[in-house]
C-alpha positions as CSV (number, residue, x, y, z in Angstrom):
1,M,59.8,-40.5,-163.6
2,T,56.3,-39.7,-163.0
3,S,56.8,-36.3,-162.9
4,D,58.2,-36.6,-167.1
5,V,54.3,-37.9,-167.9
6,T,52.5,-35.9,-165.7
7,S,54.1,-33.3,-167.0
8,S,53.9,-34.0,-170.9
9,S,49.8,-35.3,-170.4
10,R,49.8,-31.4,-169.7
11,T,51.5,-29.8,-172.6
12,S,49.0,-31.9,-174.2
13,G,46.1,-30.8,-172.8
14,G,45.6,-34.1,-171.5
15,K,44.6,-35.3,-175.8
16,H,45.5,-36.9,-178.6
17,A,47.3,-35.7,-181.1
18,A,44.9,-35.4,-184.0
19,K,45.9,-38.2,-186.8
20,P,47.3,-36.2,-190.1
21,P,45.4,-37.0,-193.0
22,P,46.4,-39.8,-195.4
23,R,49.2,-38.4,-199.0
24,S,47.5,-39.1,-202.2
25,G,50.0,-41.7,-202.9
26,D,48.7,-43.5,-199.8
27,L,45.0,-43.4,-201.1
28,W,46.0,-44.7,-204.4
29,L,47.7,-47.8,-202.6
30,I,44.9,-48.7,-201.2
31,W,43.2,-48.4,-204.5
32,L,45.6,-50.5,-206.6
33,L,45.9,-53.2,-203.9
34,A,41.2,-53.7,-203.7
35,L,41.8,-53.6,-207.3
36,G,44.6,-56.2,-207.3
37,S,41.5,-58.6,-205.8
38,I,40.6,-58.7,-209.9
39,V,43.7,-58.4,-211.4
40,V,45.6,-61.1,-209.4
41,P,42.9,-63.5,-209.9
42,T,42.8,-62.8,-214.2
43,I,46.0,-62.6,-214.2
44,A,46.3,-66.5,-213.0
45,L,44.0,-67.1,-215.6
46,L,45.8,-66.2,-218.4
47,C,48.6,-67.5,-217.3
48,I,46.9,-71.1,-216.4
49,Y,45.3,-70.8,-220.6
50,F,48.1,-69.7,-222.1
51,I,50.9,-71.8,-220.8
52,P,49.9,-75.0,-221.9
53,K,49.0,-74.0,-225.7
54,N,51.2,-70.7,-226.1
55,D,48.6,-68.6,-226.7
56,P,46.7,-66.1,-225.2
57,S,43.4,-66.7,-224.6
58,W,40.4,-65.1,-221.9
59,Y,38.2,-68.4,-222.0
60,G,39.7,-69.5,-218.4
61,V,38.4,-65.8,-217.0
62,Y,35.1,-65.5,-219.0
63,I,34.4,-69.2,-217.2
64,A,35.1,-67.8,-213.2
65,L,33.3,-64.5,-214.6
66,K,30.0,-66.8,-215.6
67,R,30.7,-69.0,-212.5
68,G,30.8,-65.9,-210.4
69,D,34.6,-66.3,-209.3
70,F,34.8,-63.0,-209.1
71,L,31.2,-61.5,-206.6
72,I,33.5,-61.6,-203.4
73,P,36.6,-59.5,-204.7
74,V,33.3,-56.7,-206.6
75,M,31.9,-57.1,-203.4
76,F,34.7,-55.6,-201.3
77,L,35.3,-53.4,-204.0
78,N,31.6,-52.0,-203.8
79,V,32.3,-51.8,-199.8
80,E,35.8,-50.1,-200.1
81,T,34.5,-47.5,-202.2
82,I,32.1,-46.4,-199.2
83,R,34.7,-46.7,-197.0
84,C,36.6,-44.3,-198.7
85,W,33.7,-42.1,-199.7
86,W,32.8,-42.2,-196.0
87,R,37.1,-41.8,-194.7
88,E,39.1,-40.4,-196.7
89,A,36.7,-37.9,-199.1
90,K,35.0,-34.8,-197.0
91,P,31.8,-33.0,-198.4
92,G,32.6,-29.6,-200.2
93,S,30.9,-28.5,-201.8
94,I,26.3,-30.2,-202.2
95,A,27.7,-31.8,-205.7
96,R,30.0,-33.5,-203.8
97,H,27.7,-34.4,-201.0
98,C,25.3,-35.4,-203.5
99,T,27.4,-37.6,-205.3
100,R,29.0,-39.1,-201.8
101,L,25.4,-39.9,-200.9
102,L,24.3,-41.2,-204.8
103,A,27.7,-42.9,-204.7
104,T,27.2,-44.8,-201.1
105,I,23.4,-46.1,-202.5
106,I,24.3,-46.8,-205.8
107,C,27.5,-49.5,-204.1
108,I,25.4,-51.1,-201.6
109,I,22.6,-51.8,-203.7
110,A,26.2,-53.3,-205.9
111,A,27.2,-55.1,-202.6
112,L,23.8,-56.5,-202.5
113,V,23.2,-57.6,-205.6
114,C,26.8,-59.6,-205.1
115,T,25.8,-60.8,-202.8
116,F,22.7,-62.1,-203.0
117,A,24.3,-63.4,-206.4
118,T,26.4,-65.6,-204.7
119,V,23.5,-67.1,-202.4
120,I,21.5,-67.5,-205.0
121,G,24.1,-69.0,-207.7
122,P,24.2,-71.8,-206.7
123,F,20.2,-73.2,-206.2
124,V,19.9,-72.2,-210.2
125,P,20.2,-74.8,-212.6
126,V,23.1,-74.0,-215.2
127,S,22.7,-72.7,-218.0
128,P,24.2,-70.6,-220.5
129,E,21.7,-67.7,-219.9
130,A,22.8,-68.3,-216.1
131,G,26.0,-68.4,-216.7
132,R,25.7,-64.6,-218.8
133,S,23.1,-63.1,-216.3
134,I,25.7,-63.8,-213.5
135,A,29.0,-62.5,-215.7
136,E,26.1,-59.0,-216.4
137,L,25.7,-59.0,-213.0
138,T,29.4,-59.3,-212.2
139,L,30.4,-56.7,-214.8
140,G,27.8,-54.0,-214.4
141,C,28.7,-54.3,-210.2
142,L,32.8,-54.1,-211.1
143,C,31.6,-50.5,-213.3
144,V,29.6,-49.1,-210.6
145,A,32.6,-50.3,-207.7
146,L,35.5,-48.5,-210.2
147,V,33.9,-45.1,-211.3
148,F,32.6,-44.5,-207.9
149,G,36.0,-45.7,-205.8
150,T,38.2,-43.8,-208.9
151,A,36.5,-41.1,-207.9
152,A,36.2,-41.5,-204.2
153,V,39.9,-41.4,-204.5
154,W,40.0,-39.0,-206.6
155,V,38.3,-36.7,-204.8
156,S,40.6,-37.3,-201.6
157,T,44.0,-37.1,-202.5
158,K,42.2,-33.2,-203.8
159,R,41.0,-32.4,-200.2
160,G,44.5,-33.7,-199.0
161,E,46.8,-31.5,-201.4
162,A,44.3,-28.4,-200.0
163,D,45.0,-29.3,-196.9
164,N,49.1,-29.5,-197.0
165,G,48.5,-26.7,-199.5
């Protein structure tokens, strides 16, 4: 029994096999699940206001946006974008490397903005201006995550196709 273990470790050189790169479908699924943290509450809020009145309304989503309910999911989306750029998308060219660094810096700033807005928001007096600014910060950080995150997944899938093809 021990000879089997030693012989198998000798044949592999005692090293662990390299983990294969994730398939492109897996990367897109991971990204879509991360986006679900924004989409699912939006759909729930739409249903909550639609069912009693039989009238589709974005009012609940708008109020939740002004309250800052989407700040933490948007912050996580920015963190996932950074993870994808550094774990999945390997820099091939100077342009891709610069894009990865730019995406990282901007997504870190966006994640910090979401974090600070979450911490500071409860101490700000409730006003239409405060709600509008929280909504604008959330939407701006969401746009950053959507653009750079989708680009990271796209670059990662292109890398995987080049490695497999």
